[in-house]
FIRO-681519 format. One record per residue: residue in one letter; z, x, y of N, C-alpha, C, CB in turn. Coordinates in steps of 0.05 Angstrom, whole numbers, plus 5000, padded with zeros to 4 digits. Glycine has a CB too. Example, Ala and Ser with C-alpha at 12.3 -4.5 7.8 and 13.67 -1.06 7.14 Angstrom:
! residues 2
A515652644886515652464910515652644934518152264911
S514252574955514352734979515752585001511452824988
! end
This chain:
! residues 494
M500050174976500050005000500050175025502449815000
T501550405023501550585046498850705051503650805042
A497450775030494750895033492850695046493650995006
T493050445037491350235049491950195078491749965034
A494550205085495250185113494150415130498250165117
D494250655118493150885132490150865137493751145117
R488650765116485750735120485150525141484450655093
V486550305141486050095161486750205189487749845155
Y488950355190489750465215487650655227492450615213
R486550835209484551025219481950875227483851225197
W481350655214478950505221479350355247478150305199
A481750245252482250075276482650235301484649905271
V484050455300484750605324482450785331487450765321
K480650685348478350835358478350815388475750715347
P477151015401477051005431475550765441475751265442
L476650625460475350395472473550485495477450185482
T471150385497469350455519470150315544466450375512
A470050445566470850335592468750125601471150555614
L469749925615467949725626466349835649469549475635
K463749775650462049875671462149695695459149905661
A462849805718463049645743460249595754464649795765
R459949355765457349285776456949435803457048975781
A454649565805454149735828452549605850452849995819
D451249375843449449245863451049065881447149095849
A452349175901453849015921451848875940455849185937
P452048605944450148465961450348545990450548175959
V452748626000453048706028454348976027454848496044
A453049176041454049446041456849466053452149626055
A457349306073459949326086462249196070459849186113
R461549056049463548926032463249036004463148616032
P464849245997464649365970465449165949466349615969
E464149195926464849025903467649085893462749065880
P469248875887471948925877471949095852473448665872
R473949265849474149435825474649265801476449645828
V473849365777474049215753477049165747472849365729
I478749365752481549335745482949125761482949605748
S481849055785483048845801481548585801483248945830
G479448575784477848335782479148115766475148395771
L478147875769479247645754478747675724477947385764
A476447775716475847795688477747985674472947895684
F478348215687480148415675482948295672480348665691
R483848145692486548025690486747825668487247895717
L484647655665484647465644484547605617482247275647
L482947815615482847975590485648085583480848195591
L486948195603489648315598491648095590490548465623
L491547875604493447655597492847555569493147425617
T490347535561489747445534490847635513486747415530
V490547895518491648085499494648065498490748375507
I495948045521498848025521499847775507499948025550
F498547555512499447305499498947315469498047065511
T496747435461496147465432498247645419493347575427
F499047855432501148025421503747875419501548275439
A504347715439506847555438506847365414507247395464
V504547225410504347045387504547205361501646885388
G503247445361503447615337506247695331501647855341
A507747755352510647825348512147595336511947915374
L511547355346512947125335512247075305512246875351
I509847175297509047145269510147385252506047135267
I510247625264511047855249514047845241510548115265
V515747745259518647745254519247575230520147635279
P518347315228518947165204517547275179518146875207
N515247395182513847515159515447755148511047615167
A516647915166518348135157520748035142519248315181
A522047815152524347705139523547595111525647485156
S521247465110520347355084519747575064517847175088
F518447785074517748005055520348145046515948215069
H522248185063524848305056526248155034526648335081
E526447895037527847725018526247714991528347445029
R523647694993521947684969522247944952519047634976
W522348174967522748424953525348434938522548664973
L527548344951530148344938530148154914532348264958
R528947924917529047734894527347834871527947464903
D525147984877523648104855525348304840521148244866
R526948464854528748654840530948514824529948854860
L531948294835533948144821532848024795535047924839
Q530347914797529147794774528748004752526547664781
A527748244760527348454740529948544728525848694752
A532048574745534648654734535848444716536648714757
E535448184722536547974705535147984678536147704718
L532548024677531148044652532148294636528148064656
A532648514650533648754637536448704625533648994656
S538048544640540748494630540748334604542348344651
T538848154601538647994576537948184553536547774579
A536348384558535648574537538048744529533348764545
V539748804548542148964542544048794526543449054568
E544448544532546248374518545348324489546648114532
A542748354484541748314457542548544439538648284458
L543248774449544149004433546948954422543949264448
P547649084400550349054389552349154409550649204362
Y554348994414556549054433555449114461558149284422
S553049034467551849084493551949374501553248914515
M551549544482551749834486548949954486553549974465
V548350114507545750254508546350544515543850124530
D544550704505544950994511543851044539543551174491
D544351284548543651354576540651344581544651634583
E539051434561536151444565534951164567534851584541
V535950974550534950694552535850564578536050534528
A538350624586539250504611537650604635542250574616
E536950864634535350974656532550844656535051284654
Q531450804633528750674632528950384643527650664603
L531050234635531349964645531649954675533649834631
M533350134685533750134714531250224729536050314721
T529650404717527150484730525150254731525850724715
I525050104708523249874708524149674729523249744680
G526649614731527649414751527849524779530249314742
G527749784782527949894809530749874820526049764827
V532849884803535549854812537250084801536749574803
Q539650104811541450314802543750204785542550464826
A544349954787546549824771546049534770549349894783
V547049394749546849114745549549004738544649034724
V550548794752553048674746552648374743555148734769
V553948254723553747974718556547854722552647904690
G556847644738559447514742559447244729560047494771
D561547184713561746934699564646854698560446954671
Q565346624711568046524711570046724721568846424683
G569346864742571147054755571247324742573846934756
V569647374721569647624707567047774713569947584676
R567348034722565048194728564448384705565448364754
R562048374695561248544673559048734683560248374648
L559548994680557649194688555849254664559049454698
L553349164666551549204644550049464645549548974643
L549349554669548049814673549749974692545149784683
Q550550204685552550364700551350454727553350604684
A552950434748552150524774552650824778553550364796
P550950964792551451244798553451274820548751384805
N554251534825555951594848554251594874557351874844
L555151444893553651414918555051564941553351114925
P553551694960554751824982555751635004552852024995
R554751395004555451195025556150935012553251165046
T557850785025558550515014556150335019561050405029
P555350194998552950025001553549775018551949934973
D551449675030551649425045551249185027549649415068
V552748975031552648735014550848525026555448625008
I548948425011547148195019547447984999544148295023
D548547755007548947524989546747324995551747394992
L544847294976542547114980543246824974540247194962
R545746774966546546494959547046324984548946504941
G547946445006548646285029548346435055551446185027
R545946535060545446685085544446495107543446915081
G545246565132544246415155541546525165546246425178
T540346375184537746455194537846725209536546245213
W540046765224540247005239540447255221542746995258
A541947225199542247445180539547505167544247375158
R537947305161535247355149533447505168533947085141
V533747445194531947575214532847865219531947415240
V535447915219536548175226536348375203539448155235
E536648285178536848475155534348655153537148315130
P531848555157529548735154529648965174526948585158
W530648915198530649135218532949325213530949005247
R535149225201537249415192536249595170539749265182
T534649485153533449655132531449855143532149485111
L529849755163527749935174528850165189525849765191
F531050115204532150325221534850435210532650225249
G535450375185537950465173537850755164538750285150
H540150845153540451125144538751165119543451185137
P537551405116535851445092537451415066534751725093
D540051465065541651445041542851175037543851655040
R541950975052543150715051542450575024542150545074
S544450435013544050274989544849984994545750394965
I543849804977544249524982545349394956541649384991
R547549244959548549074938547648794943551649094935
V546048694925544848424928545948234907541748444927
Q546848004916547847804898546147544901550847744904
A545747414877544247164877544947014852541147214878
R544246754852544746594828542846664806544546294835
P543646684781541846754759539846534754543446814733
R537546604744535446414738534846404708532946494753
Y535346614693534546624665536946644646532746864660
R539346624657541746654641543946494654542546954637
S546146474638548446334650550246534665550146204627
G551946424682553646594698553846494726552746874697
D555646604741556046524769554046674787558846584778
Y553546924782551747084799550847324784553147164825
V548647434794547547694785547647874809544647664773
E548548114805548748314826547348564819551748364834
I545848674838544448924833545249124855541348894831
L544949374848545249584868542649734869547649774861
A541349744893538749854896538650034920536549644898
P537150254920536850424944535050274964535650704936
A535650324989534050185011531550335019535850155035
E531250585010528950745019526250625009529251025010
P525950554984523450424975522750174991523450364945
L524850014995524449775011523549845039526949595012
K524750045051523950125078521050215079525750355087
Q520150365059517350465059515350225058516950655036
E515950045039514049815036514249635061514749665011
L516649595072516849435096515449555119519849385103
R515549815123514149955144511149915141514850255145
A510149945117507249915112506349635118506549985083
T508049435110507349155116507249105146509348965103
L509249215160509249175189506849305203511849275201
V506149545193503849685205501249525201503549965193
N500949415176498649245171498549005189498549165142
S500948875192501048635210500448715239503748505208
L501548945248501049025275498149085280502749275282
I496849225261493949285264492349025265492949465241
T493048835248491648575248492048435275492648395226
A494548445286494948325312493348465334497948335319
V493148725333491548875352488648795351491849175348
L487648775327484748705324484248425333483948735294
V486148235326485747955335485947935365487847775321
A487948085377488248075406485748185420490748225415
G484748415411482448535423479948355420481848805411
L479548245396477248075392477447825408476948005362
A479847695409480147455425479747515455482847335421
G480747745464480347815492477447855499481948055499
L475948005482473148055487471547795486472048255466
M472147615467470747365466471347195490471547205440
L473847195499474447035523473147155547477547035527
Y473047425549471747555572468747485572472047855570
A467447485549464647415548464147125556463447465520
A465946945546465646665553466046625583467646495537
L468046755595468546725623466346845640471246855631
A465247065630463047195645460647005647462147455632
V460046855625457746675625458446405640456946615596
L460846305635461446035645462646035673463345895626
V463946255680465446245706464546465725468446275701
L464546715715464146945733461346945745464647205718
R459346905728456546895739456146675759454546875716
P457046425753456746215774458346285800457645955763
L460746405797462246475821460846695836465046565813
N459646885823458047085837455646965852457047305817
R454446765839452246635852453146485877450746435833
V455446345875456646215898457346405920459146045890
T458446645912459246845932456746955946460747075918
R454647005931452147105944451046895963450047185923
S451246635955450246425973451846415999450346155959
I454446445997456146446021455446686039459146446014
E455146926027454547166042451847146056454747416025
R449847036041447147006052447246796075445146916031
F448746586071448946386093450346496117450446136083
A452446666112453846786135452046976150456346936125
G450247116136448447296150446147156164447247496130
D445146936152442946786163443246496156440146896153
P444446336174444946056168442345896164446545926189
E440145986175437645846174435945926149435945896199
S437046086132435646166107435345926089437046406093
D433445946070433045726051435545686034430545786034
P436545446032438945396015438345435986440045126021
E440345515971440045545942440645285929441945765932
T438845205910439144945897441544955878436544875882
P443344765880445644755862444744705833447744545871
S446344795815445744745786446444465779447244945769
N445744385755446244115745448844095729443944015728
R450544295731453044295716454844065725454444555720
R456243945706458043715712460943795713457643505690
D461544055712464344145712465144215741464744385693
E467444355743468444425769466644625784471244545767
I465344805769463544995782461144855794462545205761
G460044665780457844505791458644345815456644315770
Q461144235815462144095838462444275862464843955832
V463444525857463644715879460944785891465044975869
E458944815874456244885884455144655900454344945860
R455444405891454444185906455944145933454543925890
E458544175932460044145957459344375977463044155951
L458844615966458044835983455344785996458045105968
A453444685980450844615991451044396013448944525969
R452744196008453143986028454344096053454843756016
M456444266050457744376074455744556089460144546065
Q454144716075452244876089450144706104450745066070
G449344486092447544306107448744196132446644086089
E451344116130452644006154452944226175455343896147
V453544466167453844686187451144746199454944936173
R448944736184446344776196445744566217444144776174
L446344316210445844106230447544146255446443826218
A450044226251451744276274450744506291454644336265
L449744716278448644946293446144866308448045176274
R444444706295442044616309442744436332440144466290
S444744256329445544096351446644256374447643886342
R448244466367449244636388447044786402451344836376
A445044876386442745006399441244826418440845116377
R440944566410439644376427441344326452439144116413
L443944316449445644286472445444526491448544246464
A445244756479444944996496442344996511445245256479
A440144916496437544896510437544676531435344836489
L438944456525439144246545440644346570440543996534
G442844486566444344596589442744786605446844726579
E441144956591439445146606437244996622438145346586
A436044786609434044636624435144486648432644436605
V437544366644438844226666439544416689441244076657
A440444656681441144856702438644926719442345106689
K436344936706433945016721433044796740431645076701
I433444536732432444326750434644226768431444096733
N437144326765439344216780438944266810441944346772
H437944496817437544566846435544376858436644856849
D433244336845431144156856432143866857428644176839
L433643786837434643506837436543456860436043446810
R438243656865440143616888438643596914442143846889
N436443756917434843726942433543456944432643946942
M432643346921431443086922433442866930430143016895
L435842896918437942696924438842716954440242736906
S438842956964439542996992437442857010439743287000
A434942887003432842757019433042457017430042847009
A433642356992433942066989436341957005434241986960
Q438542117006440842027021440242027051443242217015
I438742217060437942217089436341967095436342467096
A434541907076432841657080434541407080430741637059
S436641397063438341167062439941147088440241167038
D440741367100442141357125440341247147443141647133
R437841307146435941197166435540897162433241337166
M435640807137435340527131437740357141434940487101
A439940487146442240347156441740217183444640527159
D439840317198439140207224437139977222437940417242
S436239917198434239697195435639427199432939717167
A434139247211435138967216434438777194434038867242
D433038867173432138697151434638617135430038837133
P435238357131437538277115437438367086437837977116
A435038377074434838467046435638757043432038417035
V434738917063435439197062438439237066433939357084
A439639067083442539097088444039027063443338907111
R443038827047444438757022444138967001443438487012
A441839096999441339296978442439566985438439316972
L442939617011443739887020446339977007443939897050
P448539817006451039916994450640006965453239706995
R449139846950448639926922447140186920447139706907
L445140226938443540466938445340706945441240446957
E447040676966448740896974450740966951450340816999
R451740756938453640806916452240956893454740546905
A449840886887448341026865447641306873445740866858
L446841346898446241626907448741796907444941626935
G451041676915453541836915454341916887455741666927
R454041736868454741806840452742016829454741566822
A450241986836448242186826448742456838445442096833
T449542466864450042726876452542856864450542696906
A454642696858457042806845456342896817459242596844
L454542756803453842836776452343106776452142626763
T450643146796449143396797451043636804446943386818
R453243576818455143786824456543876798457143706845
N456943686780458443756756456743806731460343526749
V454143796734452443806711452444086698449543736718
L452844296714453044566702455544596686452944776724
D457744466695460144476679459844336653462544356695
Y458344116653457843976628456044136610456643706634
G454144286621452544456605454144666591450444596622
K456544736601458344916587460344766570459845086608
T459644516563461344336546464044296559461744456519
E464144296586466644236600466144016620467644496614
E468043836622467943626642470043686664468443346630
P469543606689471643656709474143486703470543576737
E476343586712478843436707478743166719481243596718
P479442956704479242676715481342636738479742466694
Q480442506758482242436781483242146776480742456808
L485542126763486541866754487741706778488741906732
R487041456777488141266798487940986787486541296826
R489140796800489040516792486240406799491240356805
V484740306780482040206784482039916775479940376768
P481439726792481139446784478839416764480639266809
L479339286742477339276721475039086727478739186695
G475538856741473338676747471138796763474438436761
P471738916786469539046802468139266786470639146828
A469739416771468539636756466439536736470639796741
V467039306722465139186703462739086717466538966687
T463038966741460838856756458939076765461838706780
A460039296775458439526784456939646761460139736799
A458339676738456939796715454739616704459039856692
A455139356705453039176696450539186713454038886695
Q450939226740448639256757447139506751449539256786
D448539736748447139986743445939996715449040216747
A447039836696445939836669443539656667448039746649
G442739516688440339346688440839066677438239476672
L443338976675443938706664443638486684446638706652
E443638556711443638356732441038196732444138486759
H438838326727436138196729434838186701434338346748
S436438166680435338146653436037876642436538366634
D434937816618435337566605437937556589433037496586
I439437766590441937786575444237646590442738086569
K445637476576447837336589450337506587448237056575
L451437566610453937726611456337546614453837926635
V458137556594460537386594462937566600460837236567
R464437496621466837646628469237486620466837716658
A471037616604473637496597475737696605473737436566
L476137726632477937926643480137786658476438116662
P482637846652484837736667484737816697487637826655
A485637636714485537696743487337926749486337446759
R486338096768487938326778488738516756490338226792
L487238526734487738726713486638986721486638636685
A488139206720487339466728487939676706488639546756
V486539896707487040116688487440366704484640146668
T488740556691489140826703486941006693492040946697
A485041066710482641216701481341346725480641036686
D479441526719477741646739475541446745476541926730
P475141356769473141146775470341226766473041076804
D469441466773466741546765466441566735466041816778
Q468441686721468141716692468341446678470341906681
L470041266688470040996677467440856680472340826689
H466240886704463540766709461540876689462640826738
R461541136684459541246666459941136637459841556665
I462441106629462940996602461840716600465941006596
L462540546619461640266618458640246620462940106640
V457440416637454440406639453140476613453540586662
N454140696600453040776575453240556554454341026565
L455540436551455840226531454139976538458840136530
M453939906563452439666570449439726568453039576598
R448539966575445740026572444940026542445140296585
N446640136525446040126496445839846486448240286480
A447639666495447539386487445039256497450039236498
R444239316522441739196533439339276517441339266563
Q439139536510436839626494436839496467436939936492
A439239476454439239346428438539056429442039386415
L439538916449438938626451436038566459440838496471
S434838746474432138696483430038726461431438886506
D430838886440428838936419429138746395429239226409
T431038566396431438386372429338176371434238256374
P428338106347426337886345427437616355425437856316
E430137566352431237316361431037296392434137286352
A431437536405431337526434428437476443432337786446
V426537596429423737556437422937266432421937746421
S423737146409422936876402424636666416423036836373
G426936736425428736556439430536396420427236366455
T430536456394432236296375435136366379431336356346
R435836596387438636666392438736816419439836836369
P439536686440439636816467441437056466440536616488
P440437276477442137526477444537486495440437766486
R446837596486449337556500451037806497450837306490
L452337886519454238106518456838006531453138356534
K458938036515461537946525463338186529462837746504
V464638196553466538396560469238266563465638546587
A471038336545473738216545475838446547474238046520
A478138376559480238576562482938446560479938736588
E484938586550487638496550489538726550488138316525
A491838686563493938896564495838866541495438876591
R496339086527498139096505500139316510496739136477
G502439246522504439446529503339616551505139606505
T503239876547502340066567499340136564503940326565
R497939986547495140046543493439796548494640136513
V491039836557489139626562486839656542488139626592
H486239446527484039446507481639296519485039316480
I479439436521476939326532474939306509475839496556
R474039066503472139026481469438936492473238816460
L467339066482464538986489463238886464462939226502
E462538626463461438496440458638396446463338276430
D456638476430453938366433453238226407451938596440
N451138066409450137916386447438026377449837616392
G447238296379444738426371444538466341444538686384
P442638626332442138666303444038856290439238756299
G445638986305447539186293446339466291448239096265
I448039656284447239936283446239996254449540126291
P444040146251443140216224445240366208440540376226
P445440316182447540466166447140766167447440366137
R444640866169444241156169445341286194441241216167
V445741116215446741226241449741176244445141096264
E450740976231453540886236455541116231454240646218
E455341266209457241466203457241696223456841576175
R454941756236454741976254454241886283452542176245
L455241646289454541516314455341676339455741236315
F457741806338458741946361458042236361461741916361
Q456242326343455242606344452942626364454442696316
A452642866375450542906394447742876382450843186407
F445942766396443142726389442742536365441842996382
V444742376360444442166339444041896353446942156320
T441841766348441141526363439741336345439441586388
G440241076349438840866335437540676355440640716317
A437240766379436240586401433240616406437740646426
G431840746388429040776392428240996410427840516402
R426040976422424941206438426441236464422041166444
E427941026474429341056499432041206496429940786511
G433141226472435641346469435441656467437041236444
S437441796479437542086478439642176458438142196505
G441342006449443342086430445742226442442142256410
L446142206469448342346482450242146495447342536502
G449441896499451141706514453841666502449641446517
L453941596476456441546463458141796460456041416435
T456842026456458342276454459742336481456442516447
I458242306503459442346529461642146535457242336551
S461141896527463141686533465741736518462041406525
R465641816493468041866478469542106491467441926449
E468142316498469442546511470842466537467342776516
L469442306553470642216578473142036573468542056595
A473041866553475341696547477741856538474541486526
E477242056521479442226511480542396533478442396487
A478842486552479842646574481742486592477542756590
Q481542226592483342056608485641946592481741826620
G486042056568488241956551487641706536490641916568
G485141636533484341386519482741446494482741206538
T481641236483479941256459477541076461481641196433
L475441136447473140976445472340966415470841076463
R472040726404471340716376469540476371473940696359
L468140496348466440266339468240096321463940376323
V468639846330470339656314468839546291471339436332
S466439436295464839316274461939306282465939036266
T460239286263457339256268456039116244455939536274
G453938976249452538826228450538636240454538666211
P449338466223447338286233448338086255446138126210
Q450938046256452037856276452637996302454537726265
G452438256304452938396329454638646325454238206348
T455138776348456639026348458939006368454739266355
V461239116360463539106377464639396382465738926365
F464839476407466039726415468639666429464139896433
E470639846426473239806439473940066454475439746418
L474540026480475340246498478340196505473640256523
V480040386499482840366504483640566525484540406478
L484840476547485840646569488640576576483940626593
N489840756591492540696601492540486622493940966611
A494640316622494840106642495640216669496839886633
! end
């Protein structure tokens, strides 16, 4: 058995080849992680450690089982030898026969106990050390586990007295005296074989797990990493098509592709905003000159005696004033910044009337319904509130003008503006009976350049309106939309 263990040991213990690190790093500034710190190596190491742990849990009971089986084999052989001795006249054997019997049984002495009487059938030799007693009739689990290791690490001259119930004869017990060294040698060989088997199983399981992880996990993760690095270097590069996997890796690939698409759209929107800001900056100077000329002309019209001119002049002056103020702030908006709002108490009724005039509702077929409490006011910037209301009303007018019901007259177009105070907040609702917002636009309604208003829409009105509302401590949201109409709600401080 020892020779077999040595052959297996020489075959198993061979130099392991080192793992080859991947040298093709996708980005020169980002070196590839070392193999020893990689995920695959850690999983391989954990697999080997856990396999060894399981092997240890198997080796310990196997050693205890082998130890007890070896002792019972010697007891059985000694019991059979004792029956041969008792068959002789007066149970007397000469020294040569006794030595042969003990050699066959692998023991040094045999004792039989019957009704409290000990009979020495095979004489024991003189021993340099007191033997250890192992009683197989009533041992606990802890004793069974500890005894093999006492034998393995015990003194070379150690002997064992083993007692057990007889199987082939009558009596209370059979006792043998055996040297521990042969048991130690065979136990060591058994443990070496078990350890080598555990090493081979651990190494094979680790390599198989590494190969499986490399195919199922590491390669897809490397592909995802390369996609992220390529996107970071060039967001406008062609996206990599996700795989059709249904597991977590496939979900990561699809979510990454979706996120990259959203980031591309955001970058393109930002680029368009930057281009818009640059274009507005170029025309801002000329526009201010034109508005100045128009304002001079309106000042001259103040001297006119025409009653129609006198009625239209305040509205014209108000529009020119707001346009001039907007041109002064347009560069700040091009930098995605709005001027700080100048908050004051603003009566809501006149503000709605002025916004309806500038939104083109005064001379349209749209019926404007006001449900505003008397003397209701909000705390807001007058110009910014006007811009919010004009944007919402103009969007409603465009939606209502394009409906087939409005063209045919089956459902007269209507826009209702209602408001109520709730504690310290004022809720302003704008409800139209138009066709509603398309589903493809509804989820991204407040993003820049998203429009469902046809060719007249620029996709910036609602984005600007929400920013203005939040700058004044309020909110703007879409309450509902559908075939029966659309409802927006503007909330401001009272």
